[in-house]
C-alpha positions in Angstrom: 0.0 0.0 0.0 2.9 2.4 0.7 3.9 2.5 -2.9 0.5 3.8 -3.8 0.8 6.9 -1.7 1.5 10.1 -3.6 4.9 11.7 -3.0 3.9 15.3 -2.4 7.5 16.5 -2.7 8.0 15.3 -6.3 4.3 15.2 -7.4 4.4 11.5 -8.2 1.1 10.3 -9.6 -0.8 7.5 -7.8 -1.7 5.3 -10.8 0.5 2.5 -12.0 1.6 4.3 -15.2 2.2 7.6 -13.5 4.5 6.6 -10.6 7.5 7.8 -12.6 8.0 11.5 -12.2 9.1 12.0 -15.8 6.0 10.3 -17.3 3.9 12.5 -14.9 5.6 15.7 -16.1 5.1 14.5 -19.7 1.4 13.9 -19.1 1.0 17.2 -17.2 2.3 19.3 -20.1 0.2 17.6 -22.7 -3.0 19.3 -24.0 -5.0 16.1 -23.8 -7.3 16.2 -20.7 -7.9 12.5 -20.9 -4.3 12.1 -19.6 -5.8 12.9 -16.2 -9.2 11.3 -16.4 -11.4 9.5 -18.9 -14.2 11.5 -20.4 -17.5 11.1 -22.1 -19.9 13.5 -23.8 -23.4 14.0 -22.3 -26.2 16.5 -22.9 -24.8 18.5 -20.0 -21.3 18.6 -21.6 -18.1 16.6 -21.0 -18.0 14.5 -17.9 -14.6 13.3 -16.6 -14.1 10.2 -14.5 -11.2 10.4 -12.2 -9.2 7.2 -11.7 -6.0 6.0 -10.0 -4.9 4.6 -6.7 -7.1 2.3 -4.6 -10.2 4.0 -5.9 -10.0 1.7 -8.9 -10.2 -1.3 -6.6 -13.2 0.1 -4.7 -15.1 0.6 -8.0 -14.1 -2.9 -9.1 -15.5 -4.5 -6.0 -18.8 -2.6 -6.3 -19.1 -3.2 -10.0 -22.5 -4.6 -10.8 -23.7 -4.3 -7.2 -26.4 -1.8 -6.7 -27.0 -2.4 -3.0 -27.5 0.7 -0.9 -27.6 0.8 2.9 -30.0 3.5 4.1 -30.9 4.9 7.5 -34.6 5.6 8.0 -34.9 7.5 11.2 -34.7 8.0 14.1 -35.3 11.7 13.3 -37.9 11.1 10.6 -41.6 12.0 10.4 -42.5 8.6 9.0 -40.9 6.1 11.4 -43.8 6.3 13.9 -41.6 7.6 16.7 -38.0 7.6 17.7 -37.3 4.4 15.7 -34.3 3.8 13.5 -34.5 1.4 10.6 -31.4 0.3 8.7 -32.5 -0.8 5.3 -30.4 -2.6 2.6 -31.8 -1.8 -0.8 -31.4 -3.0 -4.3 -32.9 -0.2 -6.3 -36.3 0.4 -4.6 -36.6 -3.2 -3.2 -35.7 -3.8 0.5 -33.4 -6.9 0.8 -32.7 -6.6 4.5 -34.4 -4.6 7.3 -33.2 -4.1 10.8 -34.7 -2.1 13.6 -32.4 -0.2 16.0 -34.2 0.8 19.3 -33.2 2.5 22.5 -33.4 6.1 21.5 -36.2 6.7 24.1 -34.8 4.5 26.9 -36.0 5.6 30.4 -35.0 2.7 32.7 -38.5 2.6 34.2 -38.3 -1.0 35.2 -35.2 -0.4 37.2 -36.5 2.8 38.7 -39.5 0.9 40.1 -37.1 -0.9 42.4 -36.4 2.3 44.2 -40.0 3.5 44.7 -42.8 2.2 46.9 -45.6 0.2 45.3 -47.9 3.2 44.9 -45.3 5.5 43.5 -44.6 2.9 40.8 -47.9 3.9 39.2 -46.4 7.3 38.2 -43.6 5.4 36.4 -45.5 2.7 34.5 -48.1 5.2 33.2 -45.3 6.9 31.2 -44.1 3.7 29.4 -46.7 3.3 26.6 -47.8 7.0 26.8 -50.6 6.3 24.4 -52.1 3.7 26.7 -51.2 4.9 30.2 -54.3 3.6 31.9 -53.7 0.1 30.6 -50.2 0.1 32.2 -51.6 1.5 35.4 -54.3 -1.2 35.5 -52.0 -4.1 34.7 -49.4 -3.0 37.3 -52.0 -2.5 40.0 -53.7 -5.8 39.2 -50.4 -7.6 39.7 -49.8 -5.8 43.1 -53.3 -6.6 44.2 -52.8 -10.2 43.3 -49.7 -10.3 45.6 -51.7 -8.5 48.3 -54.6 -10.9 47.9 -57.2 -8.1 47.9 -60.3 -7.6 45.8 -61.0 -4.2 44.3 -64.6 -2.8 44.9 -67.1 -3.3 42.1 -67.4 0.4 41.3 -63.7 0.7 40.9 -63.6 -2.3 38.6 -66.3 -0.8 36.4 -64.5 2.6 36.3 -61.3 0.9 35.3 -63.0 -0.8 32.4 -64.6 2.5 31.4 -61.2 4.3 31.5 -59.3 1.6 29.6 -61.8 1.5 26.8 -61.7 5.3 26.4 -57.9 4.9 26.4 -58.1 2.2 23.7 -60.2 4.6 21.5 -57.7 7.4 21.8 -54.8 5.1 21.1 -56.4 3.6 18.0 -57.2 7.2 16.8 -53.5 8.1 17.1 -52.6 4.9 15.1 -55.0 5.9 12.3 -54.0 9.6 12.4 -50.2 9.1 12.4 -50.5 6.3 9.8 -52.5 8.7 7.6 -49.9 11.5 8.1 -47.0 9.2 7.2 -48.7 8.1 4.0 -49.8 11.6 3.0 -53.5 11.4 4.0 -53.3 14.6 6.0 -57.1 15.0 6.4 -57.1 11.6 8.1 -54.5 12.9 10.5 -56.4 16.1 11.4 -59.6 14.1 11.8 -57.9 11.5 14.0 -56.4 14.0 16.3 -59.6 16.0 16.4 -61.4 13.0 17.8 -58.6 12.1 20.1 -58.9 15.6 21.7 -62.5 14.7 22.5 -61.2 11.6 24.4 -58.5 13.5 26.2 -60.9 16.3 27.3 -63.1 13.6 28.7 -60.2 11.8 30.5 -59.0 15.1 31.9 -62.5 15.7 33.3 -62.7 12.2 34.8 -59.1 11.8 36.2 -57.7 15.3 36.3 -55.1 14.8 33.6 -55.0 14.3 29.8 -52.2 11.7 30.0 -50.0 10.0 32.6 -53.0 10.0 34.9 -51.7 7.8 37.9 -55.5 7.5 38.6 -55.6 3.7 39.0 -53.9 2.8 42.3 -53.2 -0.5 44.1 -56.5 -1.3 45.8 -58.8 0.8 43.6 -58.7 4.4 42.3 -57.3 7.7 43.6 -60.8 9.1 43.9 -64.3 8.7 42.6 -65.6 10.2 39.3 -66.7 13.8 39.5 -70.3 15.0 39.4 -71.8 14.9 35.9 -69.4 12.3 34.7 -72.1 10.0 33.3 -73.7 12.8 31.2 -70.3 13.8 29.9 -69.5 10.3 28.8 -72.9 10.0 27.0 -72.3 13.2 25.2 -68.9 11.9 24.1 -70.4 8.7 22.8 -72.9 10.8 20.7 -70.1 12.8 19.2 -68.1 9.7 18.3 -71.2 8.0 16.8 -71.7 11.0 14.5 -68.1 11.2 13.4 -66.9 7.6 13.0 -68.7 7.0 9.7 -66.6 9.8 8.2 -63.5 7.6 8.4 -65.1 5.1 6.1 -66.0 7.9 3.7 -62.5 9.5 4.0 -60.2 6.4 4.0 -61.8 3.0 3.8 -63.4 3.5 0.4 -60.6 5.7 -0.9 -58.8 3.9 -3.7 -55.4 5.5 -3.1 -55.6 4.6 0.7 -56.6 1.1 -0.2 -53.9 0.6 -2.8 -51.2 1.9 -0.4 -52.3 -0.7 2.3 -53.8 -3.7 0.7 -51.4 -6.6 0.3 -48.7 -4.6 2.2 -47.0 -5.9 5.3 -48.3 -9.4 4.9 -47.8 -11.6 8.0 -49.8 -14.8 8.2 -51.0 -16.4 11.4 -48.1 -19.0 11.7 -45.6 -16.2 11.5 -47.5 -14.2 14.1 -47.4 -17.2 16.5 -43.7 -17.9 15.8 -42.8 -14.4 16.7 -45.2 -14.0 19.6 -47.2 -11.3 17.9 -50.5 -10.2 19.5 -53.1 -7.5 19.2 -54.6 -6.3 15.9 -51.7 -7.8 13.9 -52.6 -11.3 15.1 -56.3 -10.7 14.7 -55.8 -9.4 11.2 -54.4 -12.9 10.4 -57.7 -14.6 11.5 -57.0 -15.6 15.1 -59.6 -14.0 17.5 -57.2 -13.9 20.4 -58.2 -11.1 22.8 -57.4 -11.5 26.5 -60.6 -9.7 27.4 -62.4 -12.8 26.0 -60.0 -15.7 26.5 -58.8 -14.7 30.0 -61.3 -12.1 31.3 -60.2 -9.6 34.0 -61.9 -6.7 35.7 -65.3 -8.1 35.0 -64.9 -8.1 31.2 -66.9 -11.4 31.1 -70.0 -9.4 32.0 -69.8 -7.1 28.9 -71.1 -7.9 25.4 -68.7 -7.0 22.6 -67.2 -8.7 19.6 -63.6 -9.4 18.7 -63.2 -8.4 15.0 -60.9 -10.5 12.8 -59.8 -10.5 9.2 -58.0 -13.0 6.9 -56.0 -10.7 4.7 -53.2 -10.4 7.2 -52.1 -7.0 5.7 -51.9 -3.4 6.6 -55.4 -2.6 5.3 -56.9 -5.3 7.5 -55.2 -3.9 10.5 -56.6 -0.4 9.7 -60.1 -1.8 9.4 -59.7 -3.8 12.6 -58.7 -0.8 14.7 -61.6 1.2 13.3 -64.0 -1.6 14.3 -62.4 -1.9 17.7 -63.3 1.7 18.4 -66.9 0.8 17.8 -66.6 -2.2 20.1 -65.0 0.0 22.8 -67.9 2.4 22.6 -70.3 -0.5 23.2 -68.3 -1.4 26.3 -68.3 2.2 27.5 -72.1 2.4 27.2 -72.5 -0.8 29.3 -70.0 0.4 31.9 -71.9 3.7 32.3 -75.1 1.7 32.9 -73.3 -0.6 35.4 -72.0 2.2 37.6 -73.5 1.5 41.0 -72.8 3.6 44.1 -70.0 2.3 46.4 -66.4 2.7 47.4 -63.6 3.0 44.9 -60.8 1.9 47.2 -60.3 -1.2 49.5 -61.2 -0.5 53.1 -57.9 -1.8 54.5 -56.4 1.4 55.9 -52.9 -0.2 55.6 -53.2 -0.2 51.8 -55.6 2.6 50.8 -53.4 5.5 49.9 -54.2 8.3 49.7 -57.3 7.4 51.8 -60.5 9.3 50.8 -58.6 12.0 48.9 -60.4 15.2 48.3 -59.0 18.0 46.1 -58.5 21.6 47.2 -59.9 24.6 45.5 -56.8 25.0 43.4 -57.4 21.6 41.9 -54.0 20.4 43.0 -53.5 19.9 46.7 -55.6 18.3 49.5 -58.7 20.2 50.6 -58.7 21.9 54.0 -61.4 19.5 55.2 -59.1 16.6 54.3 -56.1 18.1 56.1 -58.2 18.8 59.2 -59.4 15.2 59.3 -55.9 13.8 59.1 -54.5 16.3 61.7 -57.4 16.2 64.0 -58.0 12.5 64.5 -55.1 11.5 66.7 -51.3 11.5 66.8 -51.3 7.7 65.9 -53.5 8.5 62.8 -51.1 11.2 61.7 -48.1 8.9 62.1 -49.8 6.1 60.2 -50.7 8.5 57.4 -47.1 9.9 57.3 -45.5 6.4 57.1 -48.1 5.2 54.6 -47.3 8.1 52.3 -43.5 8.1 52.7 -42.6 4.4 53.1 -45.7 2.7 51.6 -47.3 -0.6 52.5 -45.5 -3.9 52.5 -46.4 -6.6 50.0 -46.1 -10.3 50.9 -43.2 -12.1 49.2 -43.9 -13.9 45.9 -44.1 -13.3 42.2 -47.0 -13.0 39.8 -47.6 -12.4 36.1 -50.7 -10.5 35.1 -51.5 -9.9 31.4 -54.2 -7.6 29.9 -55.2 -6.6 26.4 -53.7 -3.3 25.6 -54.4 -1.5 22.2 -51.2 -3.1 20.9 -51.7 -6.6 22.3 -50.7 -8.6 25.4 -49.3 -6.3 28.0 -48.1 -8.3 31.0 -46.5 -7.4 34.3 -44.2 -9.9 36.0 -43.6 -8.6 39.6 -41.4 -10.0 42.3 -41.7 -9.0 45.9 -39.4 -9.8 48.8 -41.9 -8.7 51.4 -40.8 -5.1 51.5 -42.4 -1.8 50.6 -40.7 -1.7 47.2 -40.7 -4.2 44.3 -37.7 -6.5 44.1 -38.1 -6.8 40.4 -40.6 -5.6 37.7 -40.4 -6.8 34.2 -42.9 -5.9 31.5 -44.0 -7.9 28.5 -44.5 -4.9 26.3 -46.4 -5.6 23.0 -44.6 -2.8 21.1 -41.2 -4.4 21.8 -42.4 -7.9 20.8 -44.5 -6.8 17.8 -41.6 -4.8 16.3 -39.9 -8.2 15.5 -42.4 -8.6 12.7 -41.0 -5.6 10.8 -38.3 -7.5 8.8 -40.8 -10.2 7.8 -43.3 -7.6 6.6 -40.8 -5.4 4.8 -38.1 -7.5 3.2 -38.9 -8.2 -0.5 -41.2 -5.2 -0.7 -40.7 -1.6 -1.9 -39.0 1.0 0.4 -42.2 3.1 0.2 -44.2 0.2 1.7 -41.9 0.1 4.8 -43.8 3.2 6.0 -47.2 1.5 5.7 -45.9 -1.7 7.4 -44.4 0.1 10.4 -47.6 2.2 10.7 -49.7 -0.9 10.8 -47.6 -2.4 13.6 -48.3 0.8 15.6 -45.2 0.6 17.9 -44.9 3.1 20.8 -41.3 3.6 21.5 -41.8 4.7 25.1 -43.0 1.2 25.8 -40.5 -0.5 23.5 -37.5 1.1 25.1 -38.9 1.6 28.7 
């Protein structure tokens, strides 16, 4: 290699013929430009091709090979989040696809080991930030299973109500962002318009639009506010009037159908081999929904259907999510009718935190009546309240796994307790992380433009994937 290096003191050329200084000088003084580089005539004029040195070998190795390695993301409006895709292309065809994750890593699972059991709710709600109430519910159900407590009926009904509202908002984001990424901008504006209706309702019911920390071990932080039932019925009426517009805008739209139909194909055997759940699995024809096959929170008492399809493509997943919104509205109607008066937190004072919370006039802190009740009962009550809030309650030693059906599939919490006031270990079976394995199977062999449609149909949320 050293003999290829140009001698800057003498001006030695780097190609084989030009290593001799005399021949270089002879070429340099000639009037023929091809002595330096080959040329060809084009409509834009003469184009020179520079040769010499090891550049010739690089070109020789790549001759006839049109493979291109391309980064798609993580800063890209069409990667459905902070997701990096490394694509190997031959022309417009994807020959190899790899996902690179971790750009939204938060270490939530490890952080849970340093917080008491109730404080953990404020962490898990931030994992899948499009389905915070599902994370809260699954985590609390696992803690309650270790504690051996049963949540009051009213709290169970409200949990189902909140989770289904959350499922609606999550599917609306999936439709809206998928439309945006494929250029259907009206679908995006409509999807986020309806999602705002859900978030306004959730803010009225829980106090926050997202990251609610409303579902707590043993029940709920507080009961629903006055007028909640009417607000929910008004929301249902709005959704019933607007949902048909999606069929007019997207389902029957030939461009939308052509961009999705037959794209991201993943049959049922591939789903089972990869552990894929949720709308992707149901689009391949398997009606697997944990609300039906392993009911929890009283889902066995609700009438609803589990929509399926056989096409196993992106268009089928779009239609399934739209139909699941209709089914969630059915459950919400029934939940409102099933709301019976009663407590929303277990009566065990060693677990119920914060006990009988009432909110102050500023909408943030405890009300004056609540503080007077705590301070005025007895010194022992004050000490107990202080220790319950700061240290938390102890959970018997053991380990459990509790799965629920999130908008993206099976969301499971494996929790280990050593008998203390903090978890020993929390591990989450996050559907976005598992489902993202299907990306290469969906994309390889297809066009690079179809990668966008396939990833949108997976609907990964990177906060849950990287957690």
